[in-house]
C-alpha positions as CSV (number, residue, x, y, z in Angstrom):
1,M,-72.7,-106.8,28.1
2,A,-71.4,-104.4,30.8
3,A,-73.9,-102.9,33.1
4,L,-74.7,-99.2,32.7
5,T,-73.3,-96.9,35.4
6,N,-75.8,-94.6,37.2
7,V,-74.4,-91.6,35.3
8,E,-74.9,-93.3,32.0
9,R,-78.4,-94.4,33.0
10,A,-79.3,-90.9,34.2
11,S,-77.9,-89.3,31.0
12,G,-79.9,-91.7,28.8
13,T,-83.0,-91.0,30.8
14,A,-82.5,-87.2,30.5
15,R,-82.0,-87.5,26.8
16,F,-85.2,-89.6,26.4
17,A,-87.2,-87.1,28.5
18,R,-85.8,-84.2,26.4
19,A,-86.7,-85.9,23.2
20,R,-90.2,-86.8,24.4
21,N,-90.8,-83.2,25.5
22,R,-89.6,-81.9,22.2
23,I,-91.9,-84.2,20.3
24,L,-94.7,-82.9,22.4
25,V,-93.7,-79.3,21.6
26,V,-93.6,-80.1,17.9
27,A,-97.0,-81.8,18.1
28,A,-98.4,-78.8,20.0
29,A,-97.1,-76.4,17.3
30,V,-98.7,-78.4,14.5
31,L,-102.0,-78.6,16.5
32,A,-102.0,-74.9,17.1
33,T,-101.6,-74.3,13.4
34,A,-104.3,-76.7,12.5
35,L,-106.6,-75.1,15.0
36,I,-106.0,-71.7,13.4
37,W,-106.7,-73.2,9.9
38,V,-109.9,-74.8,11.2
39,I,-111.1,-71.5,12.6
40,G,-109.9,-69.4,9.6
41,E,-111.0,-71.5,6.7
42,P,-114.0,-73.7,7.4
43,L,-115.5,-71.6,10.3
44,L,-114.8,-68.1,9.2
45,G,-114.8,-68.8,5.5
46,H,-111.4,-67.4,4.5
47,D,-110.3,-69.5,1.5
48,L,-106.6,-69.9,1.8
49,V,-106.0,-69.7,-1.9
50,V,-102.8,-67.8,-2.7
51,A,-101.4,-66.9,-6.1
52,S,-97.8,-65.8,-6.6
53,P,-96.8,-63.9,-9.7
54,G,-96.2,-66.4,-12.6
55,Q,-97.5,-69.4,-10.5
56,P,-100.9,-71.1,-10.5
57,A,-103.1,-70.4,-7.6
58,M,-102.6,-72.8,-4.7
59,D,-105.3,-73.9,-2.2
60,L,-103.6,-74.3,1.2
61,G,-105.6,-77.1,2.9
62,L,-105.1,-78.6,6.3
63,A,-102.5,-81.1,5.0
64,E,-100.3,-78.4,3.5
65,I,-100.6,-76.2,6.6
66,A,-99.8,-79.0,9.0
67,F,-96.8,-80.2,6.8
68,V,-95.2,-76.8,6.8
69,A,-95.7,-76.5,10.5
70,L,-94.2,-79.9,11.1
71,A,-91.3,-79.4,8.8
72,S,-90.4,-76.0,10.2
73,S,-90.7,-77.3,13.8
74,L,-88.5,-80.2,13.1
75,L,-85.9,-77.9,11.5
76,G,-86.0,-75.7,14.5
77,W,-85.5,-78.7,16.8
78,A,-82.6,-79.9,14.7
79,A,-81.0,-76.4,14.7
80,L,-81.2,-76.2,18.5
81,A,-79.8,-79.7,19.0
82,I,-76.9,-78.9,16.7
83,L,-76.2,-75.6,18.5
84,E,-76.3,-77.4,21.9
85,R,-73.6,-79.7,20.7
86,I,-71.2,-77.0,19.4
87,T,-71.7,-73.9,21.6
88,T,-72.5,-72.9,25.1
89,R,-74.5,-70.0,23.7
90,A,-77.0,-72.3,22.0
91,V,-80.1,-70.8,23.6
92,A,-79.2,-67.2,22.8
93,I,-78.2,-68.0,19.2
94,W,-81.2,-70.2,18.5
95,T,-83.7,-67.7,20.0
96,I,-82.3,-64.9,17.8
97,A,-82.3,-67.2,14.7
98,A,-85.9,-68.3,15.4
99,L,-87.1,-64.7,15.7
100,V,-85.3,-63.8,12.5
101,V,-86.9,-66.8,10.7
102,L,-90.3,-65.7,12.0
103,T,-89.8,-62.2,10.7
104,V,-88.6,-63.4,7.3
105,S,-91.5,-65.8,7.0
106,F,-93.8,-62.8,6.6
107,L,-92.0,-61.4,3.5
108,P,-93.9,-63.7,1.0
109,F,-97.2,-62.1,2.1
110,A,-96.2,-58.9,0.2
111,G,-96.0,-60.8,-3.2
112,V,-99.0,-63.1,-3.0
113,K,-102.5,-62.4,-4.1
114,T,-105.2,-63.4,-1.7
115,S,-107.8,-61.7,0.5
116,S,-106.8,-59.7,3.5
117,G,-108.6,-62.2,5.8
118,S,-106.6,-65.1,4.3
119,K,-103.4,-63.2,4.8
120,V,-104.3,-62.7,8.5
121,V,-105.1,-66.4,8.9
122,L,-101.8,-67.4,7.3
123,A,-99.9,-64.9,9.4
124,L,-101.5,-66.3,12.5
125,T,-100.3,-69.8,11.5
126,H,-96.7,-68.5,11.5
127,V,-97.2,-66.8,14.8
128,A,-98.7,-69.9,16.3
129,V,-95.8,-72.1,15.4
130,A,-93.4,-69.6,16.8
131,A,-95.5,-69.0,20.0
132,V,-95.5,-72.7,20.8
133,L,-92.1,-73.7,19.4
134,I,-89.8,-71.0,20.8
135,P,-90.7,-71.1,24.5
136,G,-91.4,-74.9,24.3
137,L,-88.0,-75.8,22.9
138,L,-86.2,-73.4,25.1
139,R,-87.7,-75.1,28.2
140,T,-86.2,-78.4,27.0
141,S,-82.7,-77.0,26.3
142,A,-79.9,-79.0,27.9
143,R,-77.6,-75.9,28.0
144,R,-80.0,-73.7,29.9
145,T,-78.8,-72.4,33.2
146,P,-81.0,-71.8,36.2
147,S,-80.9,-68.1,35.5
148,Q,-82.4,-68.7,32.0
149,S,-85.3,-70.8,33.4
150,I,-88.6,-70.1,31.8
151,N,-91.5,-70.6,34.2
């Protein structure tokens, strides 16, 4: 087996560090969402039970909230990684797309039946994922230039 060159070794180390940092960002987004659920449902007493027209009522527990946060965070990571491979404008495109997805994620609130307090808690979970995920993943972007640095 041939020895790795310094460039190959550095490239592998950078990829590992980026992946590790992105895993931490995803974990932080899920934890932020879980924290909002814990404050909103058990502590403040807002039952996150939603009913959509023609559907049975659904109780959104911690597992459901965490799963959606994890799935959306991983999809965001995948989208950024794909864009980084195909365009030099990955950061700009991904940021705009992430903000559009956040905005669209509020549309279902208009059609579900639940208390106003529960809607606020659910909206805050959406904001929490975006507030952690967007700046967190942007900080890890391989295509970021020094002028795009987020301090």
